[in-house]
C-alpha positions as CSV (number, residue, x, y, z in Angstrom):
1,M,38.4,-58.5,-10.7
2,S,36.1,-56.6,-13.1
3,F,33.2,-57.2,-10.7
4,K,35.2,-55.6,-7.8
5,K,36.0,-52.5,-9.9
6,T,32.4,-52.1,-10.9
7,A,31.3,-52.3,-7.3
8,L,34.0,-49.8,-6.3
9,W,32.9,-47.3,-8.9
10,R,29.3,-47.7,-7.9
11,G,30.2,-47.2,-4.3
12,L,32.2,-44.1,-5.1
13,T,29.4,-42.7,-7.2
14,V,26.9,-43.1,-4.4
15,V,29.3,-41.4,-1.9
16,F,30.1,-38.5,-4.2
17,T,26.4,-38.1,-5.1
18,F,25.5,-37.9,-1.4
19,V,28.4,-35.4,-0.7
20,L,27.3,-33.2,-3.6
21,A,23.6,-33.2,-2.4
22,L,24.7,-32.5,1.1
23,S,27.0,-29.7,0.0
24,L,24.2,-28.1,-2.0
25,V,21.8,-28.2,1.0
26,V,24.4,-26.9,3.4
27,G,25.5,-24.2,1.0
28,T,21.9,-23.0,0.5
29,I,21.4,-22.8,4.3
30,A,24.7,-21.1,4.9
31,E,23.9,-18.5,2.3
32,G,20.6,-17.8,3.9
33,Y,22.1,-17.4,7.4
34,K,25.4,-15.8,6.3
35,A,24.8,-12.7,8.4
36,T,24.2,-14.8,11.5
37,I,27.2,-17.0,10.8
38,D,29.5,-14.0,10.2
39,T,28.4,-12.5,13.5
40,A,29.1,-15.7,15.4
41,L,32.4,-16.5,13.7
42,G,33.6,-12.9,13.2
43,T,33.9,-13.5,9.5
44,T,33.0,-11.4,6.4
45,S,31.0,-12.9,3.5
46,E,30.7,-9.8,1.5
47,V,32.8,-6.7,1.0
48,F,31.4,-3.5,-0.5
49,V,33.9,-1.9,-2.9
50,S,33.2,1.8,-3.8
51,D,34.7,4.1,-6.3
52,D,34.2,7.0,-3.9
53,T,37.3,9.1,-3.5
54,E,37.9,12.5,-1.8
55,D,38.6,14.1,-5.1
56,D,35.7,12.5,-6.9
57,P,33.0,11.8,-4.3
58,L,30.5,9.3,-5.6
59,Y,27.6,10.4,-3.4
60,D,27.8,14.2,-4.0
61,K,26.6,14.0,-7.7
62,F,23.1,15.2,-6.9
63,T,22.4,18.5,-5.3
64,P,18.8,19.2,-4.2
65,S,17.2,22.4,-5.5
66,A,17.4,25.4,-3.3
67,E,13.6,25.4,-2.6
68,V,13.9,22.3,-0.5
69,L,17.0,23.4,1.5
70,N,17.4,25.6,4.5
71,E,19.8,28.6,4.5
72,D,22.5,26.4,6.0
73,G,22.2,23.8,3.3
74,T,20.4,21.2,5.3
75,G,17.2,19.6,4.1
76,N,13.8,21.3,4.7
77,S,11.4,18.4,5.3
78,T,8.3,20.6,5.1
79,A,9.3,22.0,1.7
80,L,10.3,18.5,0.4
81,I,6.9,17.0,1.4
82,Q,5.1,19.9,-0.2
83,K,7.0,19.5,-3.4
84,A,6.0,15.8,-3.4
85,I,2.4,16.8,-2.9
86,D,2.6,19.2,-5.8
87,L,4.2,16.5,-8.0
88,N,1.5,13.9,-7.0
89,R,-1.2,16.4,-8.0
90,Q,0.4,17.1,-11.3
91,Q,0.7,13.4,-12.0
92,A,-3.0,12.8,-11.1
93,A,-4.2,15.7,-13.3
94,E,-2.1,14.6,-16.3
95,G,-2.7,10.9,-15.8
96,A,-6.5,10.8,-15.1
97,V,-9.0,10.1,-17.8
98,L,-12.6,11.2,-17.3
99,L,-14.9,8.9,-19.4
100,K,-18.1,10.9,-18.8
101,N,-19.0,14.1,-17.1
102,N,-22.7,14.8,-16.9
103,T,-23.1,18.4,-15.8
104,E,-26.8,18.6,-16.1
105,G,-28.6,20.1,-13.1
106,G,-25.4,21.5,-11.6
107,Q,-23.9,18.0,-11.2
108,G,-20.7,16.6,-12.5
109,L,-17.1,17.7,-12.2
110,P,-15.5,19.8,-10.9
111,L,-17.4,19.7,-7.7
112,A,-17.9,23.1,-6.1
113,E,-15.8,24.0,-3.1
114,G,-17.9,23.4,0.0
115,S,-19.8,20.5,-1.5
116,A,-21.0,17.9,1.0
117,V,-19.9,14.4,-0.2
118,T,-20.2,10.8,0.8
119,L,-17.3,8.4,0.3
120,L,-18.3,4.8,-0.6
121,G,-16.1,1.7,-0.7
122,I,-13.9,0.5,2.1
123,R,-10.8,1.6,0.1
124,S,-12.0,5.2,0.6
125,H,-11.0,4.8,4.2
126,V,-8.2,2.2,3.9
127,S,-6.1,3.6,1.1
128,L,-4.1,1.2,-1.2
129,I,-0.8,2.8,-1.8
130,G,1.8,-0.1,-1.7
131,S,2.4,-3.8,-1.8
132,A,2.9,-6.3,0.9
133,F,6.2,-7.3,-0.6
134,G,9.0,-5.5,-2.4
135,V,9.2,-1.7,-1.7
136,K,6.5,-0.8,0.8
137,A,4.9,2.5,1.3
138,Q,6.0,3.4,4.8
139,G,5.4,6.0,7.4
140,P,2.7,8.8,7.5
141,Y,0.6,9.8,4.5
142,I,-2.3,12.1,3.7
143,S,-5.5,10.2,3.7
144,L,-8.2,10.7,1.0
145,E,-10.6,12.0,3.7
146,Q,-8.0,14.6,4.8
147,A,-7.2,15.6,1.2
148,L,-10.8,16.2,0.4
149,S,-11.8,18.1,3.6
150,Q,-9.0,19.4,5.8
151,N,-6.4,22.1,5.5
152,Q,-4.1,20.4,8.1
153,T,-3.0,16.8,7.9
154,D,-2.5,14.7,11.0
155,F,0.5,12.5,10.3
156,A,0.6,11.2,13.8
157,N,-2.7,9.3,13.2
158,T,-2.3,8.3,9.6
159,I,0.5,5.8,9.6
160,T,0.6,3.2,6.8
161,R,-0.1,-0.4,7.7
162,Q,1.1,-3.7,6.1
163,Q,-0.8,-6.9,5.7
164,A,0.6,-10.4,6.3
165,I,-1.1,-13.6,5.4
166,S,-0.4,-16.8,7.4
167,G,1.9,-19.3,5.6
168,N,0.1,-22.3,7.1
169,G,-2.6,-22.3,4.5
170,S,-5.3,-21.0,6.7
171,G,-5.5,-17.6,5.0
172,D,-5.5,-15.8,8.3
173,R,-4.5,-12.1,8.0
174,S,-2.7,-9.8,10.4
175,V,-2.0,-6.1,10.1
176,S,0.8,-4.1,11.6
177,Y,2.0,-0.5,11.3
178,T,5.1,0.2,9.2
179,M,6.4,2.4,12.0
180,D,5.5,3.1,15.6
181,G,4.7,6.7,15.3
182,W,5.4,10.1,13.8
183,T,7.1,12.9,15.6
184,G,8.0,15.0,12.5
185,E,6.7,18.4,11.6
186,E,3.1,19.1,10.8
187,F,2.4,21.4,7.9
188,A,-0.6,23.0,6.2
189,F,-1.7,22.0,2.7
190,E,-4.5,23.2,0.5
191,G,-7.3,20.7,0.7
192,A,-10.3,20.4,-1.6
193,G,-12.6,22.2,0.9
194,F,-15.4,19.6,0.9
195,S,-17.5,18.5,3.8
196,V,-17.1,14.7,4.0
197,N,-19.7,12.5,5.5
198,P,-18.2,11.1,8.8
199,V,-20.6,8.2,9.1
200,M,-19.1,6.0,6.4
201,P,-15.5,6.2,7.5
202,E,-16.5,5.2,11.0
203,I,-18.4,2.2,9.6
204,Y,-15.4,1.1,7.5
205,E,-13.1,1.5,10.4
206,T,-15.3,-0.8,12.4
207,L,-15.7,-3.4,9.6
208,N,-12.0,-3.4,8.9
209,E,-11.3,-5.0,12.2
210,T,-12.7,-8.1,10.5
211,Y,-11.6,-7.5,6.9
212,Q,-8.0,-6.6,7.9
213,H,-7.3,-4.4,4.9
214,A,-4.0,-2.4,4.9
215,E,-2.3,0.3,2.9
216,N,0.2,-2.3,1.8
217,E,-1.6,-5.5,0.7
218,G,-0.5,-8.6,-1.2
219,P,-1.6,-9.1,-4.8
220,A,-3.2,-12.3,-6.1
221,N,-4.3,-13.6,-9.5
222,E,-7.7,-14.4,-8.0
223,Y,-8.6,-11.5,-5.7
224,D,-11.4,-11.0,-3.3
225,P,-11.8,-7.2,-3.0
226,G,-13.3,-7.6,0.5
227,E,-16.0,-5.0,0.0
228,P,-18.6,-5.0,2.9
229,S,-22.1,-5.8,1.9
230,V,-25.1,-3.6,2.6
231,D,-26.2,-6.0,5.4
232,E,-22.8,-5.6,7.1
233,I,-22.9,-1.9,6.8
234,A,-26.4,-1.8,8.3
235,A,-25.3,-4.0,11.1
236,A,-22.5,-1.6,12.0
237,N,-24.8,1.4,11.8
238,P,-28.5,0.9,11.1
239,D,-29.0,4.7,10.4
240,Y,-26.2,5.0,7.9
241,A,-28.5,5.9,5.0
242,A,-30.0,8.9,6.9
243,S,-26.6,10.6,6.5
244,F,-26.9,10.7,2.7
245,A,-29.4,13.5,2.8
246,E,-27.0,15.9,4.5
247,Y,-24.0,14.8,2.4
248,G,-25.7,14.3,-0.9
249,D,-24.0,16.6,-3.3
250,A,-22.0,13.7,-4.7
251,A,-21.0,10.2,-4.0
252,I,-17.3,9.4,-4.5
253,V,-16.9,5.7,-5.1
254,V,-13.4,4.3,-4.4
255,L,-12.3,0.9,-5.7
256,G,-8.9,-0.7,-5.2
257,R,-7.1,-3.9,-6.0
258,P,-3.4,-4.6,-5.2
259,S,-1.2,-5.7,-8.1
260,A,2.5,-6.3,-8.6
261,E,5.1,-7.5,-11.1
262,S,4.1,-10.9,-12.5
263,T,0.9,-11.0,-10.4
264,G,-2.1,-9.6,-12.4
265,L,-5.8,-10.4,-12.1
266,Y,-6.9,-13.3,-14.2
267,P,-9.8,-12.2,-16.5
268,R,-13.2,-13.5,-15.5
269,R,-11.9,-15.3,-12.5
270,H,-13.3,-13.2,-9.6
271,R,-13.2,-15.0,-6.3
272,G,-16.0,-13.1,-4.5
273,R,-17.7,-14.0,-1.3
274,P,-21.1,-15.6,-1.7
275,G,-24.2,-13.7,-0.9
276,R,-22.5,-10.3,-1.1
277,R,-24.0,-7.2,-2.7
278,G,-22.3,-4.0,-3.8
279,A,-21.7,-1.0,-1.6
280,P,-24.8,1.2,-1.0
281,G,-25.1,4.7,-2.5
282,P,-27.2,7.8,-2.2
283,D,-30.2,8.0,-4.5
284,H,-28.6,10.7,-6.7
285,Q,-26.0,11.0,-9.4
286,R,-22.5,9.6,-8.6
287,A,-20.5,12.6,-9.7
288,G,-17.1,11.2,-9.3
289,S,-15.1,8.1,-8.8
290,R,-11.5,7.2,-8.1
């Protein structure tokens, strides 16, 4: 009799263990596809409960300043973007630290308006302004080249991109735009007034077809910055160095590495590509870096 009870309890334990494991798996899958299941069954898995009332509207607590509103109270996108630009410049001015400024021979910072400069580093052309996961930088932006040289940005042709890495372990990358296009207002802004060497951006644009950098890129503890070698630059344009003479007032070197919460660079563990050398530069003082 005792043997039969033991076998019964063992059998029930196995059954309940199987049911528990199955319910956990089914529950996890159902949670992940709850929106699809709700659509198919006409059910509701979540209900948003708001404290918003007509007498105490929850979403009217913030009133934008008059400078970013039109006369009828609607938002003025041009004024809002300009205000964001002004804030970014203030943050850059207050947050930047200049370690050394050699002004001998008329060099150093600040560069004189009208200076002819060369941008070096592929990140001078492909800005790094967001991450490949979490909150992405989306839509149009002012590129570094535009900010240094132009007085009119071209949002239609500066749309942020995002990078995706294949999950099959191959490491293959793909880049896509965060939006199809921009049909908003164009507006003028005060650029730095420099003359920027057009040769290097063209080279980096060509090389990025292989490197697949994006404005939103995934971080890694061991990161390859993907900086083109001198040989690769020369292969894209053998005469690139000849442009330095005309745009030789300063070389602005741009470095960039994506980072994110819980994903920082391991010290002394650079995973570079073998045989690479650093980016080339004009044979004169590098007056600025970013």
